[in-house]
Backbone as numpy.savetxt, mean C-alpha at the origin, in Angstrom:
# Nx Ny Nz CAx CAy CAz Cx Cy Cz
-58.05 -0.13 -8.48 -58.25 1.62 -8.63 -57.40 2.03 -7.24
-56.81 3.16 -7.42 -56.05 3.98 -6.57 -56.97 5.14 -6.00
-57.19 4.86 -4.47 -57.95 5.84 -4.08 -57.28 7.44 -4.19
-58.02 8.54 -4.24 -57.56 9.89 -4.46 -56.71 10.27 -3.59
-57.01 9.79 -2.20 -56.03 10.39 -0.98 -54.72 9.62 -1.03
-54.53 8.48 -1.81 -53.38 7.80 -1.97 -52.47 8.24 -2.82
-53.28 8.97 -3.98 -52.18 9.34 -5.21 -51.14 10.05 -5.07
-50.99 11.15 -3.85 -49.83 11.81 -3.66 -48.68 10.86 -3.25
-49.06 10.03 -2.24 -47.95 9.13 -1.75 -47.42 8.12 -2.97
-48.52 7.57 -3.86 -47.96 6.84 -4.77 -47.07 7.69 -6.12
-47.42 8.93 -6.13 -46.70 9.78 -7.12 -45.04 10.02 -6.26
-45.04 10.31 -5.14 -43.75 10.28 -4.54 -42.87 9.13 -4.38
-43.65 7.82 -4.33 -42.88 6.62 -4.58 -42.37 6.33 -5.91
-43.09 6.63 -6.88 -42.74 6.51 -8.32 -41.79 7.47 -8.75
-41.84 8.74 -8.19 -40.63 9.80 -8.42 -39.18 9.23 -7.86
-39.46 8.61 -6.50 -38.32 8.27 -5.99 -37.49 7.13 -6.81
-38.48 6.01 -7.28 -37.99 5.00 -7.86 -37.39 5.43 -9.41
-37.88 6.58 -9.99 -37.35 6.97 -11.31 -35.80 7.59 -10.93
-35.83 8.51 -9.56 -34.53 8.85 -9.56 -33.57 7.66 -9.29
-33.90 6.76 -8.51 -32.88 5.53 -8.33 -32.46 4.81 -9.44
-33.37 4.77 -10.27 -33.10 4.18 -11.85 -32.17 5.00 -12.55
-32.33 6.40 -12.28 -31.36 7.25 -13.19 -29.99 7.38 -12.45
-30.10 7.33 -11.09 -28.82 7.36 -10.49 -27.94 6.19 -10.65
-28.56 5.00 -11.01 -27.91 3.57 -11.15 -27.25 3.81 -12.61
-27.94 4.46 -13.56 -27.39 4.35 -14.95 -26.28 5.13 -15.05
-25.96 6.24 -14.05 -24.94 6.99 -14.38 -23.64 6.85 -13.41
-23.94 5.93 -12.46 -22.87 5.51 -11.48 -22.20 4.27 -11.82
-21.15 4.00 -12.01 -20.29 2.74 -12.28 -20.25 2.08 -10.89
-20.05 2.76 -9.87 -19.81 2.03 -8.42 -20.70 2.37 -7.65
-20.91 1.45 -6.53 -21.99 1.78 -5.47 -21.30 1.13 -4.29
-21.72 1.72 -3.22 -21.15 1.18 -1.91 -21.81 -0.25 -1.50
-21.05 -1.10 -1.27 -21.37 -2.46 -1.16 -21.50 -2.83 0.35
-20.54 -2.49 1.16 -20.56 -2.76 2.41 -19.48 -1.94 3.40
-20.02 -1.71 4.61 -19.20 -1.07 5.40 -18.77 -2.00 6.67
-17.48 -1.85 6.83 -17.03 -3.07 8.01 -16.58 -2.20 9.12
-16.76 -2.60 10.19 -16.22 -2.25 11.52 -14.99 -2.98 11.73
-14.01 -2.48 11.24 -12.77 -3.21 11.05 -11.88 -3.49 12.25
-11.48 -2.31 12.89 -10.50 -2.32 14.04 -10.84 -1.42 15.24
-10.42 -1.43 16.24 -10.71 -0.63 17.40 -9.87 0.68 17.22
-8.93 0.73 16.53 -8.04 1.87 16.17 -7.90 2.14 14.76
-7.68 3.32 14.18 -7.64 3.82 12.82 -6.73 2.71 11.97
-7.11 2.42 10.60 -6.45 1.64 9.65 -5.16 2.26 9.07
-4.13 1.64 8.77 -2.98 1.95 8.03 -2.94 1.85 6.60
-3.57 0.56 6.38 -3.23 0.15 4.86 -4.29 -1.09 4.57
-4.68 -1.19 3.50 -5.29 -2.53 3.09 -4.85 -2.96 1.56
-5.12 -4.20 1.50 -4.80 -4.90 0.09 -5.56 -6.19 -0.24
-5.84 -6.28 -1.32 -6.40 -7.28 -1.98 -5.52 -8.37 -2.51
-6.17 -9.66 -2.47 -5.56 -10.77 -3.14 -5.70 -10.72 -4.68
-4.99 -11.50 -5.41 -5.23 -11.40 -6.89 -6.55 -11.68 -7.46
-7.35 -12.71 -6.78 -8.63 -12.86 -7.14 -9.81 -11.99 -6.48
-9.23 -11.06 -5.76 -10.25 -10.10 -4.95 -11.29 -10.70 -4.14
-11.27 -12.19 -4.01 -12.40 -12.48 -3.05 -11.77 -12.45 -1.45
-10.50 -11.92 -1.28 -10.19 -11.56 0.14 -9.33 -10.29 0.07
-9.34 -9.57 1.57 -8.46 -8.47 1.60 -7.97 -8.52 2.91
-6.98 -7.76 2.89 -6.52 -7.62 4.47 -6.45 -6.07 5.16
-6.28 -5.84 6.18 -6.22 -4.39 6.65 -5.34 -4.68 7.79
-4.42 -3.31 7.84 -3.44 -3.25 8.90 -3.99 -1.96 9.85
-3.50 -2.03 11.08 -4.11 -1.16 11.96 -3.28 -0.61 12.87
-3.55 0.49 13.68 -2.78 1.15 14.84 -2.98 0.14 16.08
-3.98 -0.62 15.92 -4.16 -1.63 17.21 -3.29 -2.82 17.15
-2.29 -2.80 16.28 -1.25 -3.80 16.22 -1.51 -4.95 15.58
-2.74 -5.12 14.90 -3.19 -6.44 14.12 -3.27 -6.15 12.76
-3.48 -7.35 11.88 -3.73 -7.38 10.58 -4.89 -8.36 10.57
-5.90 -7.87 9.78 -7.31 -8.78 9.61 -7.49 -9.22 8.42
-8.01 -10.41 8.13 -8.29 -11.21 6.86 -9.63 -10.97 6.70
-10.36 -10.76 5.54 -11.75 -10.70 5.38 -12.33 -11.23 4.03
-13.40 -11.85 4.10 -14.01 -12.30 2.96 -14.74 -11.00 2.39
-14.38 -10.86 0.98 -14.88 -9.47 0.37 -16.37 -9.54 0.17
-16.89 -10.76 -0.25 -18.31 -10.62 -0.69 -19.38 -10.81 0.72
-18.79 -11.39 1.58 -19.83 -11.53 2.98 -19.46 -10.64 4.08
-18.13 -9.82 3.82 -17.59 -9.12 4.88 -17.37 -9.61 6.08
-17.22 -11.05 6.25 -16.81 -11.97 7.22 -15.44 -11.66 7.62
-14.93 -11.45 8.80 -13.64 -11.60 9.21 -13.21 -13.02 9.39
-12.38 -13.34 8.61 -11.69 -14.83 8.53 -10.45 -15.03 9.70
-9.69 -14.02 9.80 -8.61 -14.25 10.64 -8.23 -12.90 11.14
-7.58 -12.85 12.38 -6.83 -11.81 12.99 -5.33 -12.18 13.13
-4.49 -11.66 12.75 -3.11 -11.90 12.68 -2.43 -10.87 13.84
-2.14 -11.51 15.14 -1.70 -11.06 16.12 -0.23 -11.44 16.52
0.39 -10.43 17.04 1.85 -10.74 17.47 2.67 -9.45 17.52
2.50 -8.71 16.45 3.28 -7.36 16.50 2.94 -6.58 17.77
4.21 -5.82 18.22 3.97 -5.05 19.39 4.05 -3.52 19.29
3.80 -3.16 17.92 3.45 -1.73 17.70 2.64 -1.73 16.38
2.20 -0.62 15.97 1.52 -0.25 14.78 1.91 -1.26 13.60
0.91 -1.99 12.90 1.12 -2.67 11.86 0.83 -1.54 10.46
1.83 -1.55 9.99 1.91 -0.22 9.01 1.77 -0.71 7.51
2.66 -1.78 6.93 2.76 -2.09 5.71 2.17 -3.76 5.65
1.40 -3.74 4.65 0.91 -5.22 4.45 0.80 -5.71 3.10
0.96 -7.18 2.66 0.91 -7.48 1.29 0.42 -8.91 1.22
-0.27 -9.31 0.16 -0.21 -10.80 -0.17 0.72 -11.11 -1.23
1.13 -12.23 -1.23 2.15 -12.77 -2.12 1.32 -13.19 -3.61
1.09 -11.98 -3.97 0.10 -12.39 -5.37 1.12 -12.63 -6.56
0.63 -13.49 -7.39 -0.54 -14.03 -7.65 -1.09 -15.20 -6.91
-0.31 -15.67 -5.78 -0.67 -17.20 -5.37 -1.81 -16.85 -4.03
-1.46 -15.79 -3.34 -2.40 -15.40 -2.21 -2.43 -16.26 -1.14
-1.45 -17.10 -0.87 -1.55 -18.19 0.08 -0.69 -17.67 1.56
0.01 -16.45 1.25 0.77 -15.86 2.33 0.67 -14.36 2.34
1.07 -13.83 3.70 0.68 -12.54 3.95 2.00 -12.23 4.63
2.51 -10.83 4.37 3.60 -10.18 5.24 3.06 -8.93 5.74
3.42 -8.69 6.98 3.09 -7.52 7.59 4.43 -6.75 8.38
4.47 -5.65 7.97 5.57 -4.65 8.62 5.13 -3.69 9.66
5.99 -3.61 10.68 5.37 -2.93 11.77 6.46 -1.92 12.39
5.95 -0.94 13.19 6.83 0.03 13.87 7.55 -0.51 15.07
7.18 -2.01 15.21 8.16 -2.69 16.20 9.54 -3.23 15.51
9.62 -2.69 14.27 11.12 -3.11 13.63 10.90 -4.35 13.12
9.97 -5.13 12.83 9.90 -6.41 12.52 8.87 -6.72 11.39
9.21 -7.75 10.48 8.25 -8.35 9.57 7.73 -9.66 9.74
6.58 -9.74 9.53 6.19 -11.16 9.90 5.56 -11.81 8.68
5.85 -13.21 8.63 5.18 -13.85 7.32 4.14 -14.90 7.91
2.86 -14.86 7.47 1.78 -15.52 7.66 1.31 -16.52 6.89
0.50 -17.46 7.23 -0.52 -18.22 6.27 -1.70 -17.39 6.15
-2.07 -17.22 4.67 -3.53 -16.58 4.58 -4.55 -17.58 4.92
-4.32 -18.83 4.85 -5.25 -19.83 5.04 -5.75 -20.04 6.38
-4.65 -20.04 7.24 -4.95 -20.49 8.62 -4.40 -19.68 9.78
-3.77 -18.44 9.26 -3.22 -17.45 10.11 -1.81 -17.73 10.95
-1.39 -18.88 10.59 0.18 -19.56 11.31 0.94 -18.56 10.96
1.97 -18.23 12.10 2.93 -17.32 11.79 4.15 -18.32 11.33
4.76 -17.99 9.98 5.93 -19.05 9.63 7.34 -18.42 10.06
7.46 -17.10 9.83 8.62 -16.51 10.27 8.47 -15.08 10.83
9.37 -14.80 11.67 9.39 -13.15 12.03 11.01 -12.67 11.57
10.93 -11.80 10.61 11.92 -11.04 10.22 12.72 -10.16 11.24
13.84 -10.32 11.46 14.30 -9.33 12.76 15.90 -8.79 11.90
16.06 -7.41 12.20 17.14 -7.04 11.81 17.12 -5.55 11.45
15.99 -4.96 11.09 16.02 -3.46 11.14 16.16 -2.99 12.64
16.92 -1.57 12.32 17.03 -0.94 13.54 15.92 0.23 14.02
15.03 0.45 12.99 13.74 1.24 13.26 12.64 0.86 12.47
11.48 1.57 12.32 10.44 1.13 12.02 10.35 0.70 10.47
9.55 -0.29 10.21 9.38 -0.93 8.75 8.16 -0.10 8.29
8.11 0.66 7.09 7.08 1.44 6.59 6.94 1.17 5.31
7.64 0.05 4.37 7.26 -0.51 3.05 7.76 -1.95 3.04
7.03 -2.71 1.95 7.44 -3.99 1.91 6.83 -4.48 0.67
7.43 -5.65 -0.01 6.69 -6.21 -0.85 7.37 -7.63 -1.21
6.43 -8.55 -1.74 6.91 -9.87 -2.34 7.45 -9.82 -3.65
8.45 -10.51 -4.05 8.74 -10.64 -5.33 7.76 -11.49 -6.11
7.49 -11.25 -7.60 6.36 -11.93 -8.30 6.55 -13.53 -8.15
7.60 -14.09 -7.64 7.71 -15.45 -7.60 7.14 -16.03 -6.08
7.18 -14.93 -5.23 6.68 -15.12 -4.00 7.75 -15.64 -2.98
9.07 -15.79 -3.50 10.06 -16.46 -2.48 10.97 -15.55 -1.83
10.93 -14.34 -2.25 11.74 -13.29 -1.75 10.94 -12.04 -1.30
11.30 -11.55 -0.18 10.49 -10.33 0.55 11.35 -9.30 0.68
11.08 -8.25 0.33 11.91 -6.95 0.61 11.19 -6.03 1.55
12.00 -5.54 2.42 11.52 -4.53 3.54 12.29 -3.14 3.32
11.46 -2.19 3.56 12.37 -0.72 3.72 11.93 -0.12 4.98
12.80 0.54 5.60 12.71 1.12 6.97 13.06 2.34 7.18
12.80 3.05 8.28 13.26 4.39 8.62 14.69 4.41 9.11
15.34 3.09 9.11 16.74 3.18 9.46 17.60 3.28 8.25
17.20 3.84 7.06 17.79 4.06 5.68 18.21 2.82 4.97
17.72 1.65 5.44 18.09 0.41 4.56 16.72 -0.32 4.13
17.27 -1.02 3.07 16.27 -2.03 2.81 17.12 -3.62 2.85
16.02 -4.54 3.14 16.61 -5.67 3.31 15.90 -6.82 2.32
16.47 -7.92 2.03 15.99 -8.83 1.14 15.94 -10.26 2.00
14.69 -10.88 2.16 14.67 -12.09 2.96 14.20 -13.40 2.07
14.62 -14.74 2.54 14.19 -15.72 1.95 12.98 -16.10 2.60
11.89 -16.32 1.86 10.50 -16.60 2.50 10.70 -18.01 3.02
11.28 -19.00 2.34 11.18 -20.40 2.79 12.11 -20.48 4.03
13.40 -19.79 4.10 14.06 -19.98 5.62 14.02 -18.84 6.43
13.30 -17.75 6.10 13.38 -16.69 7.10 14.58 -16.07 7.23
15.59 -16.31 6.55 16.88 -15.63 6.57 17.08 -14.54 5.69
17.87 -13.52 6.16 18.25 -12.29 5.43 19.05 -12.69 4.45
18.77 -12.21 3.20 19.68 -12.51 2.08 20.60 -11.45 1.87
20.17 -10.06 1.59 20.97 -9.07 1.45 20.49 -7.82 2.32
21.41 -6.90 2.69 21.05 -5.54 3.22 21.43 -4.55 2.22
20.54 -3.74 1.72 20.89 -2.77 0.61 21.19 -1.38 1.22
22.31 -0.94 1.26 23.14 0.10 1.81 23.41 0.96 0.87
23.16 2.26 1.27 23.65 3.44 0.34 22.75 4.53 0.51
21.48 4.49 0.70 20.53 5.70 1.03 21.14 6.49 2.54
20.94 7.82 2.42 21.38 8.46 3.47 19.97 9.00 4.33
18.76 8.52 3.95 17.62 8.89 4.79 16.68 7.70 4.57
15.47 7.86 5.40 14.75 6.92 5.27 14.02 6.43 4.27
14.00 5.20 3.92 13.32 4.48 2.70 11.82 4.19 2.79
10.88 4.79 2.04 9.54 4.79 2.22 8.78 4.32 1.19
9.46 3.81 0.03 8.89 2.96 -1.08 9.82 2.10 -1.83
9.35 0.68 -2.01 10.30 -0.15 -2.83 9.32 -1.00 -3.51
9.73 -1.55 -4.68 9.18 -2.33 -5.79 9.98 -3.14 -6.56
9.53 -4.49 -6.76 10.27 -5.26 -7.47 9.74 -5.17 -9.04
10.79 -5.62 -9.92 10.31 -5.39 -11.37 9.74 -6.85 -11.74
9.11 -6.87 -12.92 8.19 -7.97 -13.36 8.86 -9.46 -13.17
9.98 -9.58 -13.38 10.81 -10.94 -13.29 11.52 -11.05 -12.05
11.42 -10.10 -11.16 11.93 -10.25 -9.77 13.59 -10.04 -9.41
14.34 -9.73 -10.66 15.54 -9.55 -10.73 16.04 -8.42 -9.87
15.22 -7.27 -10.25 15.73 -5.85 -9.66 14.55 -5.32 -8.70
15.12 -4.48 -7.88 14.00 -3.85 -6.78 14.51 -2.46 -6.84
13.57 -1.58 -6.77 13.81 0.08 -6.54 13.46 0.55 -5.30
14.17 1.32 -4.72 13.85 1.92 -3.52 13.61 3.46 -3.77
12.96 4.11 -2.87 12.74 5.71 -2.86 12.93 6.09 -1.44
13.73 7.31 -1.33 14.04 7.43 -0.01 13.74 9.09 0.12
14.01 9.53 1.54 13.79 10.96 1.88 15.10 11.65 1.59
16.11 10.81 1.04 17.21 11.61 0.65 17.13 12.33 -0.52
15.91 12.19 -1.37 15.66 12.77 -2.53 16.10 12.01 -3.93
16.71 10.66 -3.66 16.99 9.81 -4.59 16.13 8.34 -4.55
16.34 7.75 -5.73 15.89 6.42 -6.13 17.08 5.49 -6.37
17.00 4.50 -5.94 18.28 3.38 -6.22 17.66 2.08 -6.85
18.25 1.64 -7.81 17.95 0.47 -8.57 19.11 -0.68 -8.19
18.54 -1.66 -7.70 19.40 -2.85 -6.95 19.29 -4.04 -7.68
20.29 -4.83 -7.68 20.30 -6.33 -8.27 19.80 -7.29 -7.18
19.09 -7.95 -7.29 18.20 -8.83 -6.32 19.40 -9.87 -5.86
19.97 -10.55 -6.88 21.15 -11.50 -6.81 22.03 -11.10 -5.91
22.64 -10.04 -6.09 24.01 -9.41 -5.52 23.75 -8.68 -4.37
22.67 -7.96 -4.14 22.54 -6.79 -3.50 23.07 -5.57 -3.84
23.77 -5.46 -4.90 24.74 -4.32 -5.31 23.76 -3.10 -6.26
24.04 -1.89 -5.76 23.41 -0.85 -6.49 23.79 -0.78 -7.96
22.84 -0.77 -8.76 22.95 -0.60 -10.31 23.14 0.89 -10.68
22.08 1.60 -10.22 21.91 3.02 -10.63 21.38 3.88 -9.30
21.81 5.09 -8.99 21.21 5.94 -8.42 20.71 7.13 -9.13
19.20 7.20 -8.94 18.38 8.25 -10.01 18.38 9.48 -9.13
19.02 10.52 -9.51 19.07 11.67 -8.83 18.42 12.80 -9.81
17.66 13.72 -9.05 17.02 14.89 -9.88 16.17 15.55 -9.36
15.23 14.79 -8.30 14.21 15.34 -7.48 14.97 16.41 -6.37
14.04 17.41 -6.15 14.44 18.23 -4.96 13.60 18.09 -3.65
13.04 17.13 -3.47 12.34 16.88 -2.37 12.31 15.38 -2.13
11.58 14.85 -1.08 11.46 13.49 -0.50 10.82 12.78 -1.49
11.42 11.41 -1.91 10.61 10.55 -2.80 9.59 9.91 -1.88
8.44 9.86 -2.54 7.30 9.20 -1.82 6.64 7.94 -2.34
6.97 7.60 -3.72 6.43 6.69 -4.30 7.26 6.19 -5.51
7.29 4.78 -5.93 8.02 4.23 -6.98 7.32 3.19 -7.57
7.56 2.85 -8.87 6.85 1.85 -9.55 7.55 1.39 -10.82
7.86 0.07 -11.27 8.13 -0.23 -12.52 6.96 -0.29 -13.46
7.10 -0.14 -14.70 6.06 -0.45 -15.83 6.26 -2.01 -15.99
5.32 -2.54 -16.80 5.18 -3.99 -16.77 6.36 -4.65 -17.57
6.99 -3.95 -18.45 8.04 -4.50 -19.13 9.23 -4.24 -18.52
9.14 -3.51 -17.34 10.51 -3.07 -16.47 11.48 -2.14 -17.17
11.07 -1.91 -18.19 12.08 -0.81 -18.90 12.13 0.42 -18.50
10.95 0.88 -18.02 10.96 2.19 -17.22 10.33 2.12 -15.84
10.87 3.17 -15.11 10.16 3.23 -13.55 9.85 4.83 -13.50
8.99 4.95 -12.52 8.47 6.41 -12.29 8.75 6.67 -10.85
8.70 7.99 -10.31 9.01 8.30 -9.17 8.27 9.49 -8.81
7.55 9.63 -7.59 6.79 10.72 -7.34 7.57 11.35 -6.09
7.33 12.69 -5.99 8.27 13.41 -4.84 7.37 14.78 -4.26
7.80 14.82 -3.11 7.09 16.03 -2.41 7.42 17.32 -2.94
8.33 17.22 -4.22 8.72 18.55 -4.70 7.83 18.85 -5.84
6.60 17.94 -5.89 5.48 18.29 -6.73 5.77 17.77 -8.25
6.68 16.71 -8.37 6.90 16.40 -9.81 6.89 14.93 -9.80
6.63 14.34 -10.70 6.92 12.88 -11.30 7.96 12.69 -12.34
8.89 11.85 -12.21 9.85 11.70 -13.22 9.67 10.16 -13.83
10.05 9.99 -15.10 10.16 8.91 -15.74 11.55 8.50 -16.08
11.88 7.37 -15.56 13.44 6.88 -15.82 13.57 5.79 -16.63
14.81 5.63 -17.38 15.08 4.57 -18.15 15.87 3.71 -17.30
15.35 2.58 -17.03 15.94 1.41 -16.03 17.28 1.13 -16.60
17.55 0.87 -17.75 18.82 0.44 -18.27 20.02 1.35 -18.16
19.70 2.75 -18.59 20.71 3.73 -18.33 20.82 4.42 -17.27
19.62 4.49 -16.37 19.48 5.34 -15.16 19.17 6.86 -15.64
18.76 7.13 -16.85 18.73 8.49 -17.28 17.06 8.88 -17.01
17.02 10.25 -16.85 15.49 10.60 -16.61 15.14 11.06 -18.00
14.07 10.40 -18.38 13.30 10.50 -19.81 12.60 11.71 -19.67
11.63 12.04 -18.73 10.67 13.19 -18.69 10.28 13.61 -17.06
10.15 14.84 -16.93 9.65 15.27 -15.89 8.38 15.83 -15.99
7.35 15.18 -15.25 5.94 15.46 -15.41 5.69 16.78 -14.18
5.16 17.87 -14.53 5.03 18.99 -13.80 3.55 19.27 -13.97
3.03 20.00 -13.00 1.59 20.70 -13.07 0.98 20.59 -11.65
1.33 19.79 -10.91 0.70 19.60 -9.51 1.23 20.92 -8.47
0.13 21.32 -7.82 0.61 22.45 -7.00 0.77 22.12 -5.34
0.92 20.65 -5.28 1.16 20.20 -4.03 1.64 18.82 -4.17
2.31 18.27 -2.92 3.25 17.10 -2.76 2.43 16.08 -3.54
3.22 15.18 -4.14 2.60 13.83 -5.04 3.10 12.68 -4.08
2.16 11.96 -3.64 2.14 11.01 -2.66 2.36 9.54 -3.30
1.71 9.58 -4.49 1.45 7.93 -4.98 1.50 8.12 -6.53
2.10 7.06 -7.12 2.21 7.09 -8.61 2.02 5.64 -9.04
1.63 5.57 -10.53 1.25 4.22 -10.76 1.35 4.46 -12.36
1.77 3.19 -13.02 1.37 2.82 -14.35 0.28 2.35 -14.76
-0.36 2.30 -16.07 -1.67 1.63 -16.51 -0.96 0.18 -16.72
-1.73 -0.65 -17.09 -1.32 -1.95 -17.26 -0.29 -2.22 -18.60
-0.69 -1.46 -19.61 0.34 -1.44 -20.72 1.74 -0.35 -20.55
1.48 0.43 -19.49 2.70 1.30 -19.30 2.90 2.47 -20.07
1.53 2.73 -20.82 1.55 3.86 -21.63 0.96 5.13 -20.97
0.39 4.99 -19.79 -0.14 6.01 -19.09 0.40 6.10 -17.54
0.26 7.30 -17.15 0.87 7.55 -15.60 -0.19 8.22 -14.85
-0.38 7.74 -13.63 -1.32 8.54 -12.74 -0.47 8.81 -11.52
-1.01 10.10 -10.86 -0.40 10.12 -9.57 -1.51 10.88 -8.55
-1.09 10.71 -7.46 -1.97 11.14 -6.19 -1.33 12.19 -5.48
-2.09 13.23 -5.02 -1.35 14.29 -4.48 -2.39 14.67 -3.15
-1.68 15.34 -2.23 -2.73 15.68 -1.01 -1.97 16.83 -0.28
-2.80 17.62 0.41 -2.15 18.75 0.99 -1.32 18.44 2.09
-1.35 17.17 2.65 -0.49 16.95 3.80 0.79 16.21 3.26
2.10 16.47 3.72 3.21 15.89 3.30 3.28 14.58 4.03
3.80 13.61 3.21 4.02 12.30 3.66 5.12 12.32 4.84
5.98 13.28 4.81 7.23 13.24 5.90 6.64 13.76 7.14
5.39 14.45 7.12 4.99 15.01 8.46 3.96 14.02 8.99
3.42 13.23 8.09 2.52 12.05 8.42 3.42 11.02 9.26
4.61 10.71 8.80 5.43 9.67 9.23 5.90 10.08 10.78
6.24 11.45 10.71 6.76 11.81 12.02 5.76 12.00 13.16
4.85 12.50 12.59 3.51 12.72 13.66 2.70 11.50 14.00
2.80 10.44 13.27 2.26 9.28 13.43 2.72 8.54 14.80
3.87 8.67 15.26 4.34 8.23 16.62 3.56 8.98 17.57
3.29 10.24 17.70 2.44 11.11 18.56 1.02 10.48 18.63
0.51 10.70 17.25 -0.83 10.15 17.04 -1.21 8.89 17.72
-0.30 7.83 17.55 -0.62 6.63 18.24 -0.71 6.63 19.75
0.19 7.40 20.25 0.12 7.63 21.59 -1.15 8.07 22.00
-1.88 8.94 21.30 -2.94 9.85 21.72 -4.10 8.67 21.37
-4.09 7.87 20.31 -5.16 6.96 20.09 -5.08 5.71 21.15
-3.86 5.47 21.65 -3.70 4.31 22.54 -4.50 4.83 23.99
-4.48 6.16 24.08 -5.06 6.50 25.32 -6.60 6.58 25.29
-7.10 7.24 23.97 -8.49 7.32 23.84 -9.11 6.11 22.94
-8.31 5.03 22.90 -8.91 3.99 22.02 -10.38 3.52 22.30
-10.79 3.58 23.55 -11.87 2.98 23.84 -13.08 3.66 23.24
-12.91 4.99 22.40 -14.05 5.75 21.85 -13.73 6.09 20.38
-12.58 5.39 19.79 -12.51 5.28 18.58 -12.71 4.04 17.91
-13.41 4.04 16.58 -13.49 2.96 15.95 -12.97 3.25 14.31
-12.75 2.22 13.61 -12.51 2.53 12.31 -13.28 1.53 11.27
-13.86 2.36 10.29 -14.69 1.39 9.45 -13.96 1.39 7.91
-14.16 0.26 7.21 -13.63 -0.01 6.05 -14.73 -0.12 5.07
-14.70 0.50 4.07 -15.97 0.56 2.94 -15.37 -0.19 1.78
-16.34 -1.15 1.39 -16.03 -1.97 -0.02 -17.04 -1.21 -1.08
-16.32 -0.75 -1.99 -17.10 -0.26 -3.26 -17.00 -1.22 -4.32
-18.13 -1.61 -4.78 -18.21 -2.45 -6.00 -18.49 -1.75 -7.33
-17.83 -2.30 -8.51 -18.30 -1.75 -9.84 -19.50 -2.46 -10.13
-20.53 -1.66 -10.60 -21.82 -2.18 -11.03 -21.79 -2.75 -12.38
């Protein structure tokens, strides 16, 4: 029997339990873990194909490798002399990591041991985007020096320098078979390149603002571009023609993506322009370096229930 004096407390506990059960029924995701990742703010994060590991880049000049389930820090990749801005696994394999930095270099690491395989040098200014090809044997890097470069993963040597943009390159992607790469630039254009020759196949023109994001669909017959001009364009890769311009946002589009089948497109927009972020980040880093002892960055893992 429950004493009369205990009934109000028991009633409150039951109501709380009911509320929690109802909340779980309507929420598909829940906060799994918060990690104190770096001593300075994060710049990027990326998962391997299986999702059991992820990496984080930071203004503290390091990249960290984490166990997703336990939240344990597995490795700290140290060696860059400035902000680690762009990071990626060589998915689907997941045994190598690349990091691109404001120190003008890209580094190739072992995801298992943290051993540094190669340092790719050649860019004149900050590296802000990068990617492995699907086979994992070529790396592409894009820089604020208006160029993109292709690198041999095995030898560490430069394969091609992709010349033609007249402003900073902030986005690049390989197609599904790794034979082509697209680059998006602040010069308002997207360029399609042949990986084997390093030659430009098409220049996709039509945006009226800086390009912020690009992507191929899975069949690589189409590609999309998002821009500061508040539009997204869908392009025919073979002909270089713009098939459709998607309008409706009232602010800059910063990220774009196809779904798995290529039948739908999503975009992300925000009130701050990507251009302003990149230009201001240098001043921001100086500020954080001075006040770094009082700043911490957290990383949150959200799981699908």
